[in-house]
C-alpha positions, 0 to 999 in steps of 0.5 A, spaced: 198 240 188 198 245 182 196 242 175 197 235 178 204 238 180 207 237 187 209 244 188 213 246 195 218 251 197 223 252 203 225 259 206 230 260 211 228 263 218 232 269 217 229 271 210 222 270 213 224 275 219 227 280 214 221 280 210 216 281 216 221 286 219 215 292 218 210 287 222 214 285 227 216 293 229 208 294 229 208 288 234 213 291 238 209 298 238 203 294 241 207 290 246 210 297 249 203 300 249 200 295 253 205 295 258 205 303 258 197 302 259 197 297 264 201 302 269 205 296 271 213 295 271 215 289 268 217 286 275 210 287 277 208 282 272 207 275 274 207 272 267 206 273 259 202 268 256 202 266 249 195 262 247 197 259 241 197 261 233 203 265 230 204 269 236 209 263 238 214 264 233 221 265 235 221 272 233 215 274 237 217 271 243 224 275 243 220 281 242 216 279 249 223 278 252 225 285 250 219 289 252 217 285 258 224 282 261 221 275 261 220 269 257 213 268 255 209 262 257 206 257 253 202 253 257 195 253 254 193 253 247 186 256 245 182 250 246 185 249 253 184 256 255 177 256 254 176 249 257 180 252 263 175 258 264 169 254 263 171 249 269 173 255 273 166 258 272 163 252 274 167 251 280 165 258 282 158 257 281 158 250 284 156 250 292 160 244 293 167 246 290 171 252 294 175 256 289 179 262 290 175 268 287 177 270 280 174 277 277 175 279 270 173 286 268 172 288 260 174 295 259 173 300 254 180 301 250 178 308 248 175 314 251 168 316 249 166 324 249 159 327 248 157 333 246 150 336 246 152 344 245 157 345 241 157 352 242 158 352 250 164 349 253 160 346 259 156 342 253 160 336 253 163 331 257 167 325 257 162 320 259 166 313 259 174 315 260 179 310 257 179 303 260 172 304 263 169 298 265 163 295 260 158 293 260 156 300 263 150 305 263 150 312 265 144 316 266 144 324 264 139 329 266 137 335 261 132 340 262 130 342 255 124 345 251 125 342 244 128 337 241 136 336 242 141 332 239 147 329 242 153 327 239 158 321 241 165 321 238 172 318 241 176 323 245 183 320 242 187 317 237 184 311 234 186 306 229 181 309 224 180 315 220 173 317 223 173 318 230 165 319 230 161 314 233 154 317 231 149 322 233 142 321 237 136 326 236 131 326 242 125 328 239 118 330 242 120 334 247 115 339 250 115 344 255 112 344 262 105 347 263 108 353 266 112 354 259 119 352 263 124 346 260 122 339 262 126 334 265 129 329 260 133 323 263 137 320 257 141 313 258 147 312 255 150 305 254 156 301 252 154 294 251 158 288 252 161 289 245 164 296 246 158 299 242 156 306 245 149 308 244 143 312 247 138 307 249 133 311 252 130 318 253 124 319 258 120 326 259 119 326 267 113 330 269 111 332 276 104 334 278 103 337 285 096 335 289 095 340 295 093 337 302 091 341 308 097 339 312 103 342 315 109 338 312 115 340 308 116 343 301 121 340 296 125 345 291 129 342 285 136 344 285 139 346 278 133 350 276 137 356 275 141 353 270 137 349 266 140 349 259 147 348 261 151 341 263 147 335 265 144 335 272 147 329 274 150 322 272 147 316 275 151 309 275 147 303 272 152 296 273 150 291 267 143 291 264 139 291 270 137 298 273 139 299 280 136 303 285 140 310 286 141 313 292 144 319 290 138 321 285 133 320 291 137 325 295 138 330 289 132 335 291 134 339 296 128 339 302 127 346 305 123 345 311 117 350 312 110 350 315 106 350 308 100 345 306 102 338 304 104 337 296 103 330 294 107 329 288 105 324 282 111 323 277 109 321 270 114 319 265 113 319 257 118 315 253 121 319 248 123 317 241 130 317 239 133 317 232 140 314 231 145 316 226 151 311 226 156 308 222 152 301 222 146 299 219 139 303 221 134 299 225 129 299 219 135 297 214 137 291 219 129 289 219 129 289 212 136 285 212 133 280 217 127 279 213 131 278 207 135 273 211 129 269 213 127 268 206 134 266 204 133 261 209 126 258 207 129 258 200 135 254 202 130 249 206 126 248 200 132 247 195 135 242 200 128 238 201 127 238 193 134 236 192 133 230 198 127 228 194 131 227 188 136 224 191 131 219 194 128 217 188 135 216 184 137 212 190 131 208 190 132 207 182 139 204 183 137 200 189 131 197 186 134 195 179 140 192 182 136 188 187 131 185 182 137 183 177 140 179 183 138 172 184 141 173 191 136 179 192 129 180 189 130 176 183 126 170 185 120 174 188 118 177 181 116 173 175 121 174 169 116 178 165 114 183 170 122 183 172 123 186 165 118 191 165 120 193 172 127 194 170 125 198 163 121 203 168 127 204 172 131 205 166 126 210 163 126 214 170 133 214 170 134 217 164 128 222 166 132 224 172 138 226 168 134 230 162 127 233 163 127 231 171 133 235 173 130 241 176 123 239 177 119 241 184 119 237 190 112 234 189 114 231 182 119 227 185 115 225 191 110 223 187 114 219 182 118 216 188 111 213 191 109 210 185 115 206 184 115 204 192 108 201 190 111 197 185 118 195 189 115 195 196 111 189 195 117 185 192 121 187 198 116 185 203 115 178 200 122 177 201 122 179 208 116 175 209 119 169 206 126 169 210 123 171 217 116 167 217 119 160 219 122 163 225 115 166 227 111 160 226 116 156 230 115 160 236 108 159 235 108 152 235 113 152 241 108 156 244 102 151 243 107 145 245 108 148 252 100 149 252 099 141 250 104 139 255 100 143 261 094 140 259 097 133 259 100 134 266 094 137 269 090 131 266 096 126 270 094 130 276 100 134 277 099 137 284 102 144 282 096 145 278 091 143 283 089 150 284 086 151 277 079 150 275 077 144 270 073 149 266 079 153 265 083 147 263 078 145 258 078 152 255 085 152 254 085 145 251 079 148 246 083 154 244 090 150 243 086 145 238 083 151 234 090 154 234 093 148 232 088 147 226 089 154 224 097 153 224 097 147 220 092 150 215 096 156 214 103 151 213 099 147 207 097 154 204 104 156 204 107 150 202 104 150 195 105 158 195 110 161 190 115 166 192 112 171 186 106 172 189 104 175 196 103 169 202 096 167 204 099 169 211 103 174 214 108 174 220 104 180 223 098 175 222 101 169 225 103 174 231 096 176 232 094 169 232 098 167 238 097 174 242 089 172 241 090 166 245 095 169 250 090 167 256 093 160 255 100 162 258 096 166 264 092 160 266 098 156 266 102 161 270 097 162 275 
């Protein structure tokens, strides 16, 4: 609807496909690139599944048939695809179910290259080739005497004007005690979302302690080319650091009869300044703090609005029930009813005028003040409607106790095991409770509905529970 008019139109499919011809051309390019990148022939593909949405229109289906040489499958929609994947994952994890193993590997669509020495051809490396699995981490070893920079960028054409990912400055690098280059281990990671970053850098220090024994002497390899390419790349699958056998074998061992050198290794975490297209960590922290403040403000505003609505609803509810003879009108004096309705009218006017934007505490205070007026009236109605049942239950309980005493006095054999003193106590308690109940009935008979009753339902039930031993003795 538009300005109270039912607006609708029709378009032929041929006209729509003509208008969207440039979009369908882009879809065809994407499909052909997908087939090319997969390194598969069309006859090696079992099925092409279209999972819901606009991809199921006839034009897209026709393009899939042209590119892949088979009709697309439409056996799953988006919700079913997720549900089926969850069910398969549960079955694979369950020890009680045996299913075929399924393996899905997320990949990086674009190759990622690192540069650490732009003037040297050896100062660059394609660290994550195209279609590399992710998440994935690689450990690079450098030898440096001072701070250095690593740049990351996409090593191919990407659907963006800028190929740069970011640059990372490894800081606080210092030479060894001998003035040589220090060993720096840098971890580069591509996470589950395809984001590339330098996540850590550590400086490795080794100190040798000489002992008077004959053993082997370890000499580091690659020390003659300390400022060239990284010494090695270590693989880490996922987020967990795995032991690396190649790193353990990295150093060549020269067997010589020398005094034993016991090496101690110390690592020092180095700070990293990251400059990427996204927000810096400082800015992210500021935004997070701002978000928390907004959440707190939203919560405070919601509580304020809820308090106002609760007050408004109570005004309408109490006024309507006091005015109704079927609700609370009979439980309040006419002069009091007029006064209460006037107060409720004034409260309604205040809510829509100066009370429109008050604080939560103001609404709560006014709400509690109204409840002190309205709740006693509601309680009178509740007591009057439910008290007869409570008194009837009490009277029935006393009747059963009286019957028990009469049967005992008549010599009923099933009560022979009960001592006479216990029965006497039951009779005394029963008589006292009966007298109390008769007194309260007389008071209630002369009590008007507009005043609080002389005895409440809670008091009646409490009196019944106070003589509960009668039932215990009777059931022995």
